[in-house]
KOLKEGU-97151 format. One line per field, with one value per residue: x, y, z of N, C-alpha, C in turn; residue number from 0. Coordinates in steps of 0.2 Angstrom, whole numbers, plus 5000, padded with zeros to 4 digits. Example, Ala and Ser with C-alpha at 12.3 -4.5 7.8 and 13.67 -1.06 7.14 Angstrom:
REM residues 2
n.X c(5066, 5064)
n.Y c(4972, 4989)
n.Z c(5039, 5035)
ca.X c(5062, 5068)
ca.Y c(4978, 4995)
ca.Z c(5039, 5036)
c.X c(5066, 5064)
c.Y c(4984, 5000)
c.Z c(5039, 5039)
num c(0, 1)
This chain:
REM residues 251
n.X c(5292, 5297, 5292, 5278, 5277, 5280, 5270, 5259, 5263, 5263, 5249, 5243, 5248, 5242, 5229, 5229, 5233, 5221, 5212, 5216, 5212, 5199, 5181, 5175, 5165, 5147, 5139, 5130, 5113, 5101, 5089, 5084, 5087, 5074, 5067, 5067, 5061, 5062, 5054, 5058, 5062, 5073, 5066, 5054, 5045, 5039, 5047, 5060, 5058, 5055, 5067, 5076, 5071, 5073, 5087, 5088, 5083, 5093, 5103, 5100, 5103, 5093, 5087, 5086, 5089, 5084, 5085, 5076, 5077, 5066, 5061, 5051, 5048, 5056, 5052, 5048, 5058, 5070, 5082, 5084, 5099, 5101, 5090, 5082, 5076, 5073, 5071, 5058, 5051, 5052, 5044, 5032, 5030, 5027, 5015, 5007, 5007, 5003, 4991, 4988, 4981, 4989, 5005, 5017, 5027, 5033, 5035, 5036, 5040, 5038, 5047, 5041, 5028, 5019, 5014, 5017, 5015, 5031, 5035, 5028, 5031, 5026, 5017, 5026, 5035, 5027, 5024, 5037, 5039, 5028, 5033, 5045, 5039, 5033, 5032, 5039, 5047, 5063, 5075, 5093, 5105, 5120, 5133, 5149, 5166, 5178, 5196, 5199, 5191, 5178, 5161, 5153, 5138, 5128, 5115, 5103, 5094, 5076, 5058, 5051, 5042, 5026, 5021, 5031, 5049, 5058, 5064, 5081, 5089, 5102, 5109, 5116, 5122, 5124, 5135, 5130, 5125, 5126, 5117, 5116, 5101, 5096, 5085, 5067, 5054, 5062, 5071, 5085, 5087, 5098, 5100, 5101, 5104, 5101, 5109, 5106, 5101, 5112, 5114, 5106, 5100, 5094, 5100, 5098, 5088, 5078, 5073, 5071, 5081, 5098, 5111, 5125, 5130, 5140, 5147, 5156, 5172, 5174, 5161, 5156, 5164, 5158, 5146, 5142, 5146, 5143, 5138, 5132, 5118, 5108, 5093, 5080, 5066, 5049, 5040, 5046, 5042, 5036, 5032, 5047, 5058, 5070, 5085, 5101, 5116, 5132, 5147, 5158, 5174, 5187, 5179)
n.Y c(5068, 5071, 5060, 5062, 5074, 5070, 5060, 5069, 5077, 5069, 5065, 5077, 5078, 5068, 5072, 5083, 5077, 5069, 5079, 5084, 5081, 5077, 5080, 5079, 5065, 5066, 5074, 5065, 5070, 5076, 5076, 5072, 5083, 5093, 5090, 5101, 5102, 5111, 5113, 5120, 5132, 5140, 5145, 5150, 5164, 5167, 5160, 5165, 5172, 5161, 5154, 5162, 5162, 5148, 5149, 5156, 5146, 5136, 5140, 5136, 5125, 5116, 5112, 5104, 5109, 5108, 5110, 5105, 5106, 5107, 5101, 5105, 5118, 5122, 5123, 5136, 5145, 5146, 5135, 5127, 5127, 5118, 5109, 5094, 5078, 5068, 5076, 5082, 5069, 5066, 5076, 5073, 5061, 5065, 5072, 5061, 5055, 5064, 5067, 5077, 5088, 5093, 5097, 5111, 5126, 5139, 5125, 5119, 5105, 5097, 5087, 5076, 5076, 5087, 5101, 5117, 5133, 5139, 5152, 5156, 5160, 5160, 5149, 5138, 5139, 5136, 5122, 5117, 5119, 5110, 5098, 5097, 5096, 5084, 5069, 5055, 5039, 5038, 5031, 5030, 5039, 5041, 5048, 5047, 5051, 5040, 5037, 5033, 5040, 5035, 5035, 5032, 5025, 5024, 5016, 5014, 5003, 5001, 5005, 5000, 5005, 4999, 4993, 4991, 4990, 5005, 5018, 5022, 5036, 5044, 5060, 5073, 5090, 5107, 5121, 5139, 5146, 5158, 5164, 5172, 5175, 5173, 5172, 5168, 5169, 5175, 5183, 5193, 5194, 5190, 5176, 5168, 5152, 5140, 5127, 5118, 5102, 5090, 5077, 5062, 5047, 5031, 5021, 5009, 4999, 5000, 4990, 4990, 4985, 4987, 4993, 4995, 5005, 5008, 5020, 5020, 5028, 5033, 5036, 5044, 5056, 5063, 5069, 5082, 5099, 5106, 5098, 5082, 5072, 5060, 5052, 5043, 5036, 5033, 5023, 5028, 5042, 5046, 5049, 5056, 5047, 5048, 5059, 5064, 5075, 5079, 5088, 5090, 5082, 5093, 5104)
n.Z c(5458, 5445, 5438, 5439, 5432, 5419, 5416, 5416, 5406, 5395, 5394, 5391, 5378, 5372, 5372, 5364, 5352, 5350, 5347, 5335, 5322, 5320, 5324, 5341, 5347, 5345, 5359, 5371, 5373, 5384, 5379, 5362, 5348, 5341, 5326, 5312, 5296, 5282, 5267, 5252, 5239, 5227, 5217, 5221, 5226, 5239, 5248, 5253, 5266, 5275, 5273, 5279, 5292, 5295, 5295, 5308, 5316, 5315, 5323, 5335, 5349, 5352, 5341, 5326, 5311, 5294, 5277, 5263, 5247, 5234, 5218, 5209, 5206, 5196, 5183, 5181, 5177, 5183, 5189, 5204, 5212, 5222, 5221, 5222, 5216, 5226, 5237, 5234, 5233, 5247, 5253, 5247, 5253, 5266, 5263, 5261, 5274, 5283, 5279, 5269, 5257, 5246, 5241, 5245, 5245, 5255, 5266, 5283, 5292, 5307, 5317, 5310, 5313, 5313, 5303, 5295, 5287, 5282, 5285, 5295, 5310, 5323, 5323, 5320, 5331, 5341, 5338, 5340, 5353, 5358, 5354, 5361, 5374, 5374, 5382, 5379, 5378, 5371, 5360, 5363, 5354, 5346, 5337, 5330, 5323, 5316, 5316, 5304, 5295, 5294, 5298, 5313, 5319, 5333, 5340, 5353, 5364, 5363, 5362, 5347, 5332, 5331, 5318, 5308, 5307, 5311, 5299, 5296, 5292, 5284, 5283, 5275, 5276, 5271, 5274, 5276, 5260, 5247, 5233, 5218, 5209, 5193, 5185, 5184, 5198, 5208, 5202, 5201, 5214, 5228, 5236, 5252, 5258, 5271, 5278, 5268, 5262, 5255, 5253, 5255, 5262, 5265, 5277, 5285, 5296, 5311, 5324, 5338, 5345, 5352, 5341, 5329, 5316, 5302, 5292, 5277, 5274, 5261, 5258, 5268, 5267, 5257, 5261, 5265, 5268, 5280, 5291, 5298, 5300, 5308, 5307, 5315, 5310, 5310, 5299, 5287, 5283, 5294, 5312, 5320, 5329, 5335, 5334, 5329, 5327, 5320, 5318, 5303, 5299, 5300, 5298)
ca.X c(5290, 5298, 5287, 5271, 5277, 5281, 5264, 5255, 5265, 5260, 5242, 5242, 5250, 5237, 5223, 5230, 5232, 5214, 5208, 5219, 5209, 5192, 5177, 5173, 5159, 5142, 5138, 5123, 5109, 5096, 5083, 5086, 5084, 5068, 5069, 5063, 5062, 5059, 5053, 5059, 5065, 5075, 5062, 5048, 5046, 5037, 5052, 5065, 5057, 5056, 5074, 5079, 5069, 5077, 5094, 5088, 5082, 5099, 5107, 5097, 5105, 5088, 5083, 5090, 5086, 5086, 5082, 5075, 5075, 5062, 5063, 5045, 5048, 5061, 5050, 5047, 5064, 5076, 5083, 5087, 5105, 5101, 5084, 5083, 5069, 5072, 5068, 5051, 5048, 5051, 5039, 5026, 5029, 5023, 5008, 5003, 5007, 5000, 4985, 4987, 4978, 4993, 5012, 5018, 5032, 5038, 5032, 5040, 5037, 5041, 5047, 5038, 5021, 5015, 5017, 5014, 5019, 5037, 5036, 5023, 5035, 5022, 5015, 5032, 5038, 5022, 5025, 5043, 5038, 5024, 5037, 5049, 5035, 5030, 5036, 5039, 5054, 5067, 5081, 5099, 5108, 5126, 5137, 5156, 5170, 5184, 5202, 5199, 5186, 5172, 5156, 5150, 5131, 5126, 5108, 5102, 5087, 5070, 5052, 5051, 5035, 5022, 5019, 5037, 5055, 5059, 5069, 5087, 5091, 5108, 5108, 5122, 5119, 5130, 5135, 5126, 5127, 5123, 5116, 5112, 5096, 5095, 5078, 5061, 5051, 5066, 5075, 5088, 5089, 5104, 5097, 5105, 5101, 5105, 5109, 5103, 5103, 5115, 5114, 5100, 5098, 5092, 5106, 5096, 5081, 5079, 5068, 5071, 5087, 5104, 5115, 5130, 5131, 5146, 5147, 5163, 5175, 5173, 5154, 5156, 5167, 5154, 5139, 5140, 5152, 5141, 5137, 5129, 5113, 5105, 5086, 5077, 5059, 5044, 5037, 5050, 5041, 5031, 5035, 5054, 5059, 5076, 5089, 5107, 5120, 5139, 5151, 5162, 5181, 5190, 5174)
ca.Y c(5074, 5070, 5055, 5065, 5079, 5066, 5058, 5075, 5080, 5064, 5065, 5083, 5077, 5063, 5076, 5087, 5073, 5067, 5085, 5087, 5080, 5075, 5083, 5074, 5062, 5071, 5072, 5062, 5075, 5074, 5074, 5074, 5089, 5093, 5091, 5105, 5102, 5116, 5112, 5126, 5132, 5146, 5148, 5152, 5171, 5167, 5156, 5169, 5173, 5155, 5152, 5166, 5159, 5142, 5151, 5157, 5140, 5132, 5142, 5134, 5118, 5111, 5111, 5101, 5112, 5105, 5113, 5101, 5110, 5103, 5103, 5106, 5125, 5123, 5125, 5143, 5148, 5146, 5128, 5128, 5123, 5112, 5105, 5086, 5074, 5065, 5081, 5082, 5063, 5066, 5080, 5069, 5056, 5069, 5073, 5055, 5053, 5070, 5068, 5084, 5088, 5095, 5100, 5118, 5129, 5135, 5121, 5116, 5099, 5097, 5080, 5072, 5075, 5093, 5105, 5123, 5137, 5140, 5158, 5157, 5159, 5158, 5142, 5133, 5139, 5132, 5115, 5115, 5118, 5104, 5092, 5096, 5094, 5077, 5064, 5049, 5037, 5038, 5027, 5034, 5039, 5044, 5048, 5049, 5049, 5036, 5040, 5031, 5044, 5032, 5038, 5026, 5027, 5019, 5017, 5010, 4999, 5005, 5003, 5002, 5006, 4992, 4990, 4989, 4994, 5012, 5019, 5026, 5041, 5048, 5066, 5078, 5097, 5112, 5128, 5143, 5148, 5164, 5163, 5177, 5172, 5177, 5171, 5166, 5173, 5179, 5186, 5199, 5194, 5186, 5172, 5164, 5146, 5138, 5119, 5114, 5095, 5089, 5070, 5059, 5040, 5026, 5016, 5004, 4999, 4999, 4987, 4990, 4982, 4991, 4992, 5000, 5005, 5011, 5023, 5020, 5034, 5036, 5039, 5049, 5062, 5067, 5070, 5089, 5102, 5109, 5093, 5076, 5070, 5054, 5052, 5037, 5038, 5028, 5022, 5032, 5049, 5046, 5053, 5055, 5044, 5052, 5062, 5067, 5078, 5080, 5092, 5086, 5083, 5099, 5109)
ca.Z c(5454, 5438, 5435, 5439, 5427, 5413, 5415, 5414, 5399, 5390, 5394, 5387, 5371, 5369, 5371, 5358, 5346, 5349, 5345, 5330, 5315, 5320, 5330, 5346, 5346, 5347, 5366, 5372, 5375, 5389, 5374, 5355, 5345, 5337, 5319, 5308, 5289, 5277, 5260, 5249, 5232, 5225, 5212, 5225, 5229, 5246, 5252, 5257, 5273, 5278, 5273, 5284, 5299, 5296, 5298, 5315, 5320, 5314, 5328, 5342, 5350, 5353, 5335, 5320, 5305, 5288, 5271, 5258, 5241, 5230, 5211, 5205, 5204, 5191, 5176, 5180, 5173, 5187, 5192, 5210, 5212, 5227, 5221, 5221, 5216, 5232, 5242, 5232, 5236, 5254, 5254, 5245, 5259, 5272, 5261, 5263, 5281, 5287, 5275, 5266, 5250, 5241, 5243, 5244, 5248, 5260, 5271, 5288, 5295, 5314, 5320, 5306, 5316, 5312, 5298, 5294, 5282, 5284, 5287, 5301, 5316, 5329, 5323, 5321, 5338, 5345, 5337, 5343, 5361, 5359, 5353, 5367, 5380, 5373, 5386, 5376, 5378, 5364, 5360, 5363, 5347, 5346, 5331, 5331, 5318, 5317, 5313, 5296, 5292, 5294, 5303, 5317, 5322, 5338, 5342, 5359, 5364, 5365, 5359, 5340, 5330, 5331, 5312, 5305, 5309, 5309, 5294, 5298, 5287, 5284, 5280, 5275, 5274, 5269, 5277, 5272, 5253, 5244, 5226, 5214, 5205, 5187, 5182, 5189, 5203, 5213, 5198, 5203, 5221, 5230, 5241, 5257, 5260, 5277, 5280, 5262, 5262, 5249, 5253, 5259, 5260, 5270, 5279, 5289, 5299, 5318, 5327, 5345, 5349, 5351, 5335, 5327, 5309, 5300, 5285, 5275, 5273, 5254, 5257, 5273, 5266, 5252, 5264, 5266, 5272, 5286, 5296, 5296, 5304, 5307, 5309, 5316, 5308, 5309, 5292, 5282, 5284, 5300, 5317, 5321, 5335, 5338, 5329, 5331, 5322, 5321, 5313, 5299, 5301, 5297, 5297)
c.X c(5291, 5294, 5281, 5271, 5277, 5274, 5259, 5256, 5262, 5253, 5240, 5243, 5245, 5231, 5223, 5230, 5225, 5210, 5211, 5215, 5202, 5188, 5176, 5166, 5153, 5140, 5131, 5119, 5104, 5090, 5086, 5084, 5078, 5070, 5064, 5065, 5059, 5060, 5053, 5061, 5067, 5071, 5055, 5049, 5043, 5042, 5057, 5064, 5058, 5063, 5077, 5077, 5072, 5084, 5094, 5087, 5089, 5104, 5105, 5100, 5100, 5084, 5088, 5086, 5089, 5082, 5082, 5073, 5072, 5063, 5057, 5044, 5052, 5059, 5048, 5052, 5070, 5077, 5087, 5093, 5105, 5095, 5086, 5076, 5068, 5069, 5060, 5048, 5047, 5045, 5032, 5024, 5025, 5016, 5004, 5002, 5003, 4993, 4983, 4985, 4983, 5000, 5013, 5024, 5030, 5034, 5037, 5036, 5042, 5041, 5043, 5030, 5017, 5018, 5013, 5018, 5025, 5039, 5032, 5027, 5031, 5020, 5020, 5035, 5033, 5023, 5032, 5042, 5034, 5028, 5042, 5046, 5033, 5035, 5035, 5046, 5057, 5073, 5087, 5102, 5114, 5130, 5145, 5161, 5176, 5190, 5202, 5195, 5179, 5167, 5153, 5143, 5129, 5119, 5106, 5095, 5082, 5064, 5051, 5044, 5032, 5022, 5026, 5043, 5055, 5065, 5075, 5089, 5097, 5108, 5114, 5120, 5125, 5130, 5131, 5129, 5123, 5123, 5113, 5107, 5095, 5089, 5073, 5058, 5056, 5072, 5078, 5090, 5095, 5101, 5102, 5101, 5105, 5103, 5105, 5106, 5106, 5115, 5109, 5099, 5097, 5098, 5104, 5089, 5083, 5073, 5067, 5077, 5093, 5108, 5120, 5130, 5137, 5146, 5154, 5166, 5174, 5166, 5153, 5158, 5163, 5147, 5137, 5145, 5150, 5140, 5133, 5124, 5110, 5098, 5083, 5069, 5054, 5041, 5040, 5049, 5035, 5034, 5043, 5055, 5065, 5080, 5096, 5111, 5127, 5142, 5155, 5170, 5184, 5185, 5173)
c.Y c(5074, 5066, 5058, 5070, 5075, 5063, 5063, 5077, 5075, 5064, 5071, 5082, 5073, 5067, 5080, 5083, 5071, 5073, 5087, 5087, 5079, 5078, 5077, 5071, 5067, 5069, 5069, 5068, 5072, 5072, 5076, 5080, 5088, 5095, 5095, 5105, 5107, 5113, 5118, 5126, 5139, 5149, 5150, 5159, 5172, 5163, 5160, 5170, 5167, 5152, 5156, 5164, 5152, 5143, 5153, 5151, 5136, 5134, 5139, 5127, 5113, 5109, 5109, 5104, 5110, 5108, 5108, 5105, 5105, 5105, 5105, 5113, 5126, 5125, 5132, 5147, 5148, 5139, 5129, 5124, 5117, 5108, 5098, 5083, 5070, 5069, 5081, 5075, 5063, 5070, 5077, 5064, 5059, 5071, 5067, 5054, 5058, 5071, 5075, 5083, 5090, 5097, 5107, 5120, 5136, 5131, 5119, 5110, 5098, 5090, 5075, 5071, 5081, 5097, 5112, 5127, 5139, 5146, 5160, 5155, 5157, 5151, 5137, 5133, 5135, 5124, 5113, 5114, 5112, 5098, 5091, 5094, 5087, 5072, 5057, 5046, 5036, 5034, 5032, 5034, 5043, 5043, 5050, 5047, 5045, 5039, 5038, 5036, 5041, 5035, 5032, 5029, 5022, 5021, 5012, 5006, 5004, 5002, 5005, 5002, 4999, 4989, 4988, 4993, 5001, 5013, 5023, 5030, 5044, 5054, 5071, 5085, 5101, 5118, 5133, 5145, 5154, 5163, 5168, 5173, 5176, 5177, 5169, 5171, 5177, 5182, 5193, 5199, 5189, 5182, 5169, 5158, 5143, 5130, 5116, 5107, 5093, 5081, 5067, 5052, 5036, 5021, 5010, 5004, 4998, 4996, 4986, 4988, 4987, 4989, 4997, 4999, 5009, 5014, 5023, 5027, 5037, 5039, 5044, 5056, 5066, 5069, 5077, 5092, 5106, 5104, 5087, 5075, 5063, 5054, 5045, 5038, 5033, 5028, 5027, 5040, 5050, 5050, 5051, 5053, 5047, 5054, 5064, 5070, 5078, 5084, 5087, 5087, 5089, 5105, 5114)
c.Z c(5447, 5434, 5434, 5433, 5420, 5411, 5413, 5407, 5394, 5389, 5390, 5380, 5368, 5368, 5365, 5352, 5345, 5346, 5338, 5323, 5315, 5326, 5335, 5344, 5349, 5354, 5366, 5376, 5380, 5384, 5367, 5353, 5342, 5330, 5315, 5301, 5285, 5270, 5256, 5242, 5231, 5220, 5215, 5228, 5236, 5250, 5256, 5264, 5277, 5278, 5278, 5291, 5300, 5298, 5305, 5319, 5320, 5320, 5335, 5343, 5351, 5347, 5330, 5314, 5299, 5282, 5265, 5252, 5236, 5222, 5206, 5203, 5198, 5184, 5175, 5177, 5177, 5190, 5198, 5210, 5217, 5226, 5219, 5220, 5222, 5238, 5240, 5234, 5243, 5256, 5253, 5250, 5264, 5270, 5263, 5270, 5285, 5284, 5273, 5259, 5244, 5245, 5241, 5247, 5250, 5265, 5276, 5291, 5302, 5317, 5316, 5308, 5314, 5307, 5298, 5289, 5285, 5287, 5293, 5307, 5322, 5329, 5324, 5328, 5342, 5344, 5340, 5350, 5362, 5359, 5359, 5373, 5380, 5377, 5383, 5376, 5371, 5365, 5360, 5356, 5347, 5339, 5333, 5325, 5320, 5314, 5306, 5292, 5291, 5299, 5307, 5320, 5327, 5341, 5348, 5359, 5365, 5361, 5352, 5338, 5329, 5324, 5308, 5308, 5307, 5304, 5298, 5292, 5289, 5280, 5280, 5273, 5274, 5274, 5273, 5265, 5251, 5236, 5223, 5209, 5199, 5183, 5187, 5193, 5207, 5208, 5201, 5211, 5222, 5237, 5246, 5259, 5266, 5277, 5274, 5262, 5255, 5248, 5257, 5257, 5266, 5271, 5283, 5292, 5307, 5321, 5334, 5349, 5347, 5345, 5333, 5319, 5307, 5293, 5283, 5274, 5266, 5254, 5262, 5271, 5261, 5255, 5264, 5270, 5278, 5292, 5293, 5302, 5303, 5310, 5309, 5315, 5307, 5302, 5287, 5283, 5289, 5306, 5318, 5328, 5339, 5333, 5333, 5326, 5324, 5316, 5308, 5300, 5297, 5296, 5303)
num c(0, 1, 2, 3, 4, 5, 6, 7, 8, 9, 10, 11, 12, 13, 14, 15, 16, 17, 18, 19, 20, 21, 22, 23, 24, 25, 26, 27, 28, 29, 30, 31, 32, 33, 34, 35, 36, 37, 38, 39, 40, 41, 42, 43, 44, 45, 46, 47, 48, 49, 50, 51, 52, 53, 54, 55, 56, 57, 58, 59, 60, 61, 62, 63, 64, 65, 66, 67, 68, 69, 70, 71, 72, 73, 74, 75, 76, 77, 78, 79, 80, 81, 82, 83, 84, 85, 86, 87, 88, 89, 90, 91, 92, 93, 94, 95, 96, 97, 98, 99, 100, 101, 102, 103, 104, 105, 106, 107, 108, 109, 110, 111, 112, 113, 114, 115, 116, 117, 118, 119, 120, 121, 122, 123, 124, 125, 126, 127, 128, 129, 130, 131, 132, 133, 134, 135, 136, 137, 138, 139, 140, 141, 142, 143, 144, 145, 146, 147, 148, 149, 150, 151, 152, 153, 154, 155, 156, 157, 158, 159, 160, 161, 162, 163, 164, 165, 166, 167, 168, 169, 170, 171, 172, 173, 174, 175, 176, 177, 178, 179, 180, 181, 182, 183, 184, 185, 186, 187, 188, 189, 190, 191, 192, 193, 194, 195, 196, 197, 198, 199, 200, 201, 202, 203, 204, 205, 206, 207, 208, 209, 210, 211, 212, 213, 214, 215, 216, 217, 218, 219, 220, 221, 222, 223, 224, 225, 226, 227, 228, 229, 230, 231, 232, 233, 234, 235, 236, 237, 238, 239, 240, 241, 242, 243, 244, 245, 246, 247, 248, 249, 250)
């Protein structure tokens, strides 16, 4: 009995140690979340309803909601504190891949395959449902933190796009922020932004075989305070083949 008690106690201690500093690995889901990207700006007076809707979507486990703040509204008088040139470049990539005449805010893009005005809830909900009903094989994707603080990205085998290897994007996003806007179209308002993307870069390419990528600790710790996501996407801004997210250590 003493031996059994000792083993039980040791196992319990190990579990506590494992949970002490790092979130568990992102669990393997039956199907990856639907990625909803909002292209928005604090300088756009039609964007707050779409921002609020993205906040609702961010609560859903079947949706990965990301807010890319563009910089082309800054000239009106208020520079969006989250606005980045690479967010504008990503939206222009969708303009090409989705054959759109122009870019605009607020725009939501669903799984890289469909888009609509970001405040049109019924249209976006329909696109999310259509994406979830789409029966296409997707490679497995798992994220987990190592004790060193590095982020491991594991992608399984699958059918890669026929034209070129898929791009692997690493995305860091923040917890909600509130910002008093002092100038521009939203002057006098206090805006709440959800899951604003703070870091975004290509970390590799996937050509159909299983692989593991490692994000070093010094790079991983600066990704965002709300969470980290990985997107495997055809042609850079084409259809998203799979996606996963994970919380940040201590978050």
